[in-house]
VOPAGU-2260 file (C-alpha; in pm, 1 decimal, decimal comma):
REM VOPAGU-2260
SITE   aa  ch    i         X         Y         Z
SITE  MET   A    0   -2698,6   18098,6   16905,8
SITE  THR   A    1   -2768,2   17744,2   16784,2
SITE  ALA   A    2   -2819,3   17462,7   17034,7
SITE  VAL   A    3   -2499,2   17322,0   17180,4
SITE  PRO   A    4   -2439,0   16955,6   17087,5
SITE  HIS   A    5   -2408,2   16693,9   17359,6
SITE  ARG   A    6   -2055,0   16646,3   17490,9
SITE  ASP   A    7   -1949,4   16422,5   17776,8
SITE  VAL   A    8   -1766,8   16663,1   18008,1
SITE  HIS   A    9   -1730,4   16543,5   18365,1
SITE  ALA   A   10   -1466,0   16566,5   18634,8
SITE  ARG   A   11   -1274,7   16252,7   18730,5
SITE  ARG   A   12   -1163,2   16193,0   19087,0
SITE  ILE   A   13    -798,5   16117,0   19021,0
SITE  ALA   A   14    -462,3   16153,2   19193,2
SITE  PHE   A   15     -97,1   16122,6   19092,9
SITE  SER   A   16     211,2   16088,8   19310,7
SITE  TYR   A   17     578,3   16172,6   19266,4
SITE  PRO   A   18     784,7   16003,2   19538,5
SITE  THR   A   19    1132,5   16146,3   19581,6
SITE  GLY   A   20    1375,1   15990,6   19337,2
SITE  THR   A   21    1113,2   15877,4   19085,2
SITE  LEU   A   22    1180,0   16162,8   18839,1
SITE  ARG   A   23    1515,7   16204,8   18671,8
SITE  GLN   A   24    1640,9   16562,5   18649,6
SITE  HIS   A   25    1560,9   16609,4   18279,8
SITE  TYR   A   26    1241,6   16408,2   18287,5
SITE  VAL   A   27    1125,4   16477,6   17928,1
SITE  ASP   A   28    1321,9   16202,8   17754,1
SITE  GLY   A   29    1644,5   16342,0   17902,7
SITE  ASP   A   30    1598,0   16662,2   17700,6
SITE  LEU   A   31    1724,2   16976,9   17872,5
SITE  VAL   A   32    1512,3   17244,6   17703,5
SITE  MET   A   33    1185,3   17051,9   17683,1
SITE  SER   A   34    1209,9   16956,9   18051,4
SITE  HIS   A   35    1224,6   17326,7   18138,8
SITE  VAL   A   36     945,7   17416,9   17894,5
SITE  VAL   A   37     711,6   17158,6   18047,6
SITE  ALA   A   38     803,6   17276,3   18398,6
SITE  VAL   A   39     717,1   17634,8   18299,4
SITE  LEU   A   40     384,6   17530,6   18145,3
SITE  SER   A   41     302,1   17326,4   18454,2
SITE  GLY   A   42     383,7   17630,3   18665,6
SITE  MET   A   43     127,7   17831,0   18470,6
SITE  PHE   A   44    -154,9   17582,2   18506,1
SITE  PRO   A   45    -279,6   17615,0   18867,2
SITE  GLU   A   46    -347,7   17988,7   18852,0
SITE  GLY   A   47    -445,1   17971,9   18485,9
SITE  GLU   A   48    -704,5   17703,0   18551,5
SITE  GLN   A   49    -851,8   17901,6   18841,7
SITE  TYR   A   50    -875,0   18206,9   18613,9
SITE  PHE   A   51   -1062,1   18000,0   18353,6
SITE  VAL   A   52   -1302,6   17878,0   18621,5
SITE  ARG   A   53   -1371,2   18232,0   18742,1
SITE  ALA   A   54   -1422,7   18362,7   18388,8
SITE  VAL   A   55   -1673,9   18092,6   18296,8
SITE  ARG   A   56   -1847,9   18086,5   18635,7
SITE  ASP   A   57   -1892,4   18465,8   18640,2
SITE  SER   A   58   -2081,4   18453,0   18307,4
SITE  ARG   A   59   -2277,9   18138,2   18378,2
SITE  GLU   A   60   -2599,5   18335,5   18425,8
SITE  ARG   A   61   -2586,3   18427,7   18055,4
SITE  VAL   A   62   -2614,7   18060,4   17957,1
SITE  ALA   A   63   -2969,8   17951,8   17882,3
SITE  ASP   A   64   -2897,0   17625,6   17701,1
SITE  PRO   A   65   -2933,0   17341,2   17957,6
SITE  GLU   A   66   -2676,8   17127,5   17773,0
SITE  LEU   A   67   -2416,7   17404,6   17790,9
SITE  ARG   A   68   -2495,8   17464,3   18159,0
SITE  ARG   A   69   -2427,1   17094,3   18223,0
SITE  GLN   A   70   -2097,8   17122,0   18033,8
SITE  VAL   A   71   -2000,4   17431,8   18234,0
SITE  ALA   A   72   -2034,9   17230,3   18556,1
SITE  GLY   A   73   -1810,4   16958,7   18412,1
SITE  PHE   A   74   -1561,1   17217,6   18284,6
SITE  ILE   A   75   -1529,5   17374,6   18628,6
SITE  GLY   A   76   -1480,3   17037,2   18795,6
SITE  GLN   A   77   -1214,3   16932,3   18545,7
SITE  GLU   A   78   -1021,7   17260,2   18565,5
SITE  VAL   A   79   -1020,1   17263,2   18946,2
SITE  THR   A   80    -874,0   16910,9   18943,2
SITE  HIS   A   81    -613,1   17006,9   18683,2
SITE  GLY   A   82    -495,4   17293,9   18897,3
SITE  ARG   A   83    -470,6   17076,6   19208,9
SITE  GLU   A   84    -271,4   16801,6   19038,4
SITE  HIS   A   85     -34,2   17042,4   18865,8
SITE  GLN   A   86      26,9   17219,3   19196,3
SITE  GLU   A   87     150,3   16893,4   19343,8
SITE  LEU   A   88     374,6   16833,5   19041,6
SITE  ASN   A   89     504,9   17190,1   19067,4
SITE  GLU   A   90     611,5   17135,8   19426,3
SITE  ARG   A   91     803,6   16825,0   19320,8
SITE  LEU   A   92     967,4   17008,4   19029,7
SITE  ALA   A   93    1059,3   17300,8   19255,1
SITE  ALA   A   94    1236,7   17059,1   19488,5
SITE  MET   A   95    1438,0   16946,7   19185,1
SITE  GLY   A   96    1544,8   17305,7   19110,9
SITE  TYR   A   97    1285,0   17416,5   18857,1
SITE  ARG   A   98    1110,4   17755,8   18881,7
SITE  SER   A   99     758,2   17614,2   18877,5
SITE  LEU   A  100     643,7   17781,3   19199,7
SITE  LYS   A  101     797,1   18115,3   19098,2
SITE  VAL   A  102     610,3   18094,3   18768,1
SITE  ASP   A  103     292,7   18014,4   18962,2
SITE  ARG   A  104     330,0   18329,3   19175,5
SITE  HIS   A  105     404,5   18544,6   18870,7
SITE  VAL   A  106      95,4   18418,3   18685,3
SITE  ARG   A  107    -118,1   18482,9   18995,0
SITE  ARG   A  108     -12,3   18849,7   18997,4
SITE  LEU   A  109     -62,4   18882,9   18621,5
SITE  LEU   A  110    -410,9   18734,7   18620,8
SITE  ALA   A  111    -513,5   18937,5   18924,7
SITE  LEU   A  112    -472,6   19245,7   18704,7
SITE  SER   A  113    -706,5   19095,4   18447,0
SITE  ASP   A  114    -960,1   19012,4   18718,6
SITE  ARG   A  115    -944,5   19370,6   18838,8
SITE  PHE   A  116    -948,9   19565,7   18513,0
SITE  ASP   A  117   -1100,6   19344,7   18240,5
SITE  THR   A  118   -1471,0   19302,1   18176,3
SITE  LYS   A  119   -1637,9   18961,3   18215,0
SITE  ARG   A  120   -1659,6   18929,7   17837,1
SITE  ARG   A  121   -1291,7   19007,6   17784,2
SITE  ARG   A  122   -1191,2   18752,4   18047,3
SITE  LEU   A  123   -1405,6   18496,9   17866,4
SITE  ALA   A  124   -1232,8   18587,6   17538,8
SITE  VAL   A  125    -891,0   18538,0   17702,3
SITE  THR   A  126   -1007,4   18202,9   17841,9
SITE  ALA   A  127   -1141,8   18084,2   17505,6
SITE  ALA   A  128    -816,3   18184,3   17334,8
SITE  LEU   A  129    -595,8   18003,7   17585,7
SITE  GLU   A  130    -825,3   17700,9   17575,3
SITE  HIS   A  131    -754,7   17683,8   17200,9
SITE  TYR   A  132    -381,6   17668,8   17278,7
SITE  THR   A  133    -420,8   17397,5   17539,9
SITE  ALA   A  134    -657,0   17192,5   17321,1
SITE  THR   A  135    -424,8   17217,8   17021,5
SITE  LEU   A  136    -122,2   17102,2   17221,7
SITE  ALA   A  137    -331,1   16836,5   17397,5
SITE  GLU   A  138    -456,0   16683,9   17073,4
SITE  CYS   A  139    -105,2   16696,0   16928,0
SITE  LEU   A  140       7,4   16486,0   17224,5
SITE  LEU   A  141    -281,4   16242,4   17184,5
SITE  GLU   A  142    -247,6   16214,2   16806,1
SITE  LYS   A  143     129,4   16186,7   16759,4
SITE  PRO   A  144     332,3   15890,7   16892,5
SITE  GLU   A  145     650,7   16095,8   16860,4
SITE  ALA   A  146     504,2   16354,6   17097,7
SITE  ARG   A  147     416,4   16090,8   17357,1
SITE  ALA   A  148     758,8   15927,7   17315,6
SITE  LEU   A  149     917,4   16242,4   17459,7
SITE  LEU   A  150     751,2   16173,2   17794,2
SITE  GLY   A  151     886,3   15822,9   17855,0
SITE  GLU   A  152     690,1   15620,2   18109,1
SITE  SER   A  153     696,0   15852,8   18410,0
SITE  GLU   A  154     407,7   15974,9   18623,3
SITE  VAL   A  155     441,7   16309,0   18443,5
SITE  ARG   A  156     343,1   16130,3   18122,8
SITE  SER   A  157      35,3   15988,2   18294,8
SITE  LEU   A  158     -68,4   16328,6   18425,2
SITE  LEU   A  159     -22,2   16498,5   18088,0
SITE  LEU   A  160    -219,1   16231,8   17900,1
SITE  TRP   A  161    -509,9   16264,2   18145,7
SITE  HIS   A  162    -492,4   16643,0   18125,3
SITE  ALA   A  163    -478,4   16630,4   17745,0
SITE  LEU   A  164    -786,1   16408,4   17725,4
SITE  GLU   A  165    -991,8   16641,8   17941,8
SITE  GLU   A  166    -871,2   16951,9   17756,4
SITE  SER   A  167   -1002,4   16795,2   17437,0
SITE  GLU   A  168   -1329,4   16696,3   17604,7
SITE  HIS   A  169   -1408,4   17051,6   17715,5
SITE  LYS   A  170   -1229,5   17252,8   17445,6
SITE  ALA   A  171   -1547,9   17425,1   17321,9
SITE  VAL   A  172   -1708,4   17509,8   17657,5
SITE  ALA   A  173   -1549,5   17850,0   17726,4
SITE  PHE   A  174   -1591,1   17938,9   17358,1
SITE  ASP   A  175   -1962,9   17859,0   17366,9
SITE  VAL   A  176   -2009,2   18052,9   17690,6
SITE  TYR   A  177   -1835,6   18350,4   17526,2
SITE  ARG   A  178   -2085,6   18331,5   17240,7
SITE  ALA   A  179   -2378,9   18293,5   17480,2
SITE  ALA   A  180   -2257,4   18605,7   17662,3
SITE  GLY   A  181   -2275,5   18805,2   17339,1
SITE  GLY   A  182   -1904,2   18807,9   17259,8
SITE  SER   A  183   -1819,6   18943,7   16914,8
SITE  GLU   A  184   -1598,0   18791,3   16647,1
SITE  ARG   A  185   -1392,3   19109,3   16639,5
SITE  MET   A  186   -1309,3   19094,1   17009,7
SITE  ARG   A  187   -1245,4   18718,6   16997,4
SITE  ILE   A  188    -988,0   18752,1   16717,7
SITE  TRP   A  189    -824,5   19064,2   16860,8
SITE  ILE   A  190    -789,0   18904,1   17203,3
SITE  MET   A  191    -633,4   18593,6   17047,2
SITE  ARG   A  192    -363,4   18806,9   16884,8
SITE  SER   A  193    -286,6   18974,1   17216,6
SITE  VAL   A  194    -289,7   18642,1   17402,9
SITE  THR   A  195     -52,7   18483,7   17149,8
SITE  THR   A  196     205,5   18757,9   17197,9
SITE  MET   A  197     181,2   18746,6   17576,9
SITE  PHE   A  198     177,5   18367,0   17598,3
SITE  LEU   A  199     486,8   18321,5   17380,7
SITE  LEU   A  200     679,4   18593,0   17563,9
SITE  GLU   A  201     590,8   18441,9   17900,9
SITE  VAL   A  202     683,5   18085,0   17805,5
SITE  ILE   A  203    1010,0   18184,0   17635,7
SITE  GLY   A  204    1109,7   18428,1   17909,2
SITE  HIS   A  205    1045,2   18190,1   18197,2
SITE  THR   A  206    1213,4   17903,6   18012,9
SITE  VAL   A  207    1528,6   18109,7   17963,3
SITE  LEU   A  208    1533,0   18209,5   18331,1
SITE  SER   A  209    1481,1   17846,0   18429,4
SITE  LEU   A  210    1760,3   17723,1   18201,5
SITE  LEU   A  211    2003,3   17977,3   18346,3
SITE  ARG   A  212    1970,4   17801,1   18684,0
SITE  ASP   A  213    2054,3   17458,9   18539,1
SITE  ARG   A  214    2423,3   17367,7   18528,9
SITE  ALA   A  215    2359,9   17148,3   18225,1
SITE  THR   A  216    2279,4   17463,8   18025,5
SITE  TYR   A  217    2645,3   17558,7   18038,7
SITE  LYS   A  218    2754,2   17232,4   17877,4
SITE  PRO   A  219    2748,0   17289,5   17499,6
SITE  TRP   A  220    2725,4   16915,7   17428,1
SITE  VAL   A  221    2397,1   16911,6   17622,1
SITE  LEU   A  222    2247,7   17248,9   17526,9
SITE  VAL   A  223    2316,0   17258,1   17152,9
SITE  PRO   A  224    2156,5   16920,9   17062,4
SITE  SER   A  225    1856,6   17011,2   17277,8
SITE  LEU   A  226    1809,8   17342,8   17097,1
SITE  LEU   A  227    1852,9   17180,5   16756,5
SITE  ALA   A  228    1591,8   16918,4   16845,1
SITE  LEU   A  229    1330,6   17195,0   16871,8
SITE  ARG   A  230    1328,8   17221,0   16492,1
SITE  HIS   A  231    1176,5   16873,8   16477,1
SITE  SER   A  232     947,8   16898,2   16779,1
SITE  PRO   A  233     598,3   16765,2   16701,6
SITE  PHE   A  234     460,6   17052,0   16909,2
SITE  LEU   A  235     616,9   17310,1   16675,5
SITE  SER   A  236     520,1   17147,8   16346,8
SITE  ARG   A  237     344,4   17331,4   16065,0
SITE  ASP   A  238      13,7   17157,5   16125,3
SITE  VAL   A  239      12,5   17275,5   16487,4
SITE  TRP   A  240      77,8   17636,3   16384,0
SITE  ALA   A  241    -189,9   17611,3   16113,4
SITE  ARG   A  242    -439,4   17491,6   16369,5
SITE  LEU   A  243    -353,1   17770,9   16611,8
SITE  ARG   A  244    -392,1   18029,8   16334,0
SITE  SER   A  245    -731,5   17890,5   16236,3
SITE  TYR   A  246    -875,5   18063,9   16544,0
SITE  HIS   A  247    -837,9   18395,1   16357,6
SITE  ARG   A  248   -1088,7   18289,2   16091,8
SITE  ARG   A  249   -1431,5   18449,8   16119,6
SITE  GLY   A  250   -1688,8   18184,8   16198,5
SITE  PHE   A  251   -1431,8   17956,1   16360,0
SITE  HIS   A  252   -1547,1   17705,7   16622,0
SITE  PRO   A  253   -1329,6   17457,1   16819,5
SITE  ASP   A  254   -1541,3   17171,0   16686,7
SITE  ASP   A  255   -1412,4   17251,4   16337,2
SITE  TRP   A  256   -1124,7   17027,5   16449,3
SITE  ASP   A  257   -1320,1   16709,1   16513,3
SITE  ALA   A  258   -1150,2   16503,3   16783,8
SITE  SER   A  259   -1445,8   16284,0   16882,7
SITE  ALA   A  260   -1280,4   15959,6   16767,1
SITE  LEU   A  261    -953,6   16059,3   16933,4
SITE  VAL   A  262   -1132,9   16132,1   17262,7
SITE  GLU   A  263   -1318,8   15799,3   17256,3
SITE  HIS   A  264    -994,6   15612,3   17191,1
SITE  TRP   A  265    -813,5   15774,0   17483,4
SITE  ARG   A  266   -1105,6   15739,9   17722,6
SITE  THR   A  267   -1084,3   15366,2   17667,8
SITE  GLU   A  268    -703,6   15360,7   17667,5
SITE  LEU   A  269    -676,8   15550,0   17995,5
SITE  PHE   A  270    -999,5   15474,7   18184,7
SITE  GLY   A  271   -1159,7   15168,2   18028,3
SITE  GLU   A  272   -1175,8   14834,1   18211,8
SITE  GLN   A  273    -808,6   14773,7   18130,8
SITE  GLY   A  274    -719,9   15143,5   18121,3
SITE  THR   A  275    -365,3   15239,5   18210,8
SITE  LEU   A  276    -486,2   15507,4   18455,9
SITE  ALA   A  277    -789,3   15326,6   18596,3
SITE  ASP   A  278    -595,6   15259,7   18916,4
SITE  HIS   A  279    -542,0   15635,6   18961,0
SITE  LEU   A  280    -914,2   15699,9   18999,3
SITE  ARG   A  281   -1038,9   15742,1   19353,3
């Protein structure tokens, strides 16, 4: 394995707050479906992030490269913080009627099976595959103004921008650990196909269940425009799908999608001297 390039991956001490009454019911630009999709994804994050941490930590002894070992420490710190902050958001969303905490419990049971029956290498392959999903969606959010416009100016927007930045910063860490642990291209690609099927079924299934609990779902003048808007969602565009599929190419590496300039821009935008989230740092 070639030497891992330097990447600045470090955990930020940060906190967000969601006082009662600060989030409107459909907090993603008033959009019914996307509000439920984001709530479902947020519900998946706390347990998902802990799974990623376990998978990388349990194979850390296979990492000889000192640069990658430093990045692993930053990865773990970032993912632990992501899980904590999304847990707080999930509790707020649950109080508003979303199924975030139910999704959290379901994901915990699902991933416990993987912890019990999968090998360390397979769990790393699952982590690397899901990290490609999160990095792709994160960089879509950071790159596209129309994606950010969906989030308005709420605290949820702030959290997702911070999360997106750090997902881009550490997008290659689990992948590089998988390689260092001797993971094969065949397993990596096969696991990605399995993960894609499971991930889409989980997101769609939980979103449908969540929508069924929302009275607005039964108002055609609310539901139909929201469903139609999905056709033009920046997160479902052809370039996003092309990027997700690129993971199936032999020889693929997350750095094939160079986001270094994007990361530098958003570090300054969010955490520079005049950064919009500088006051959220502890």
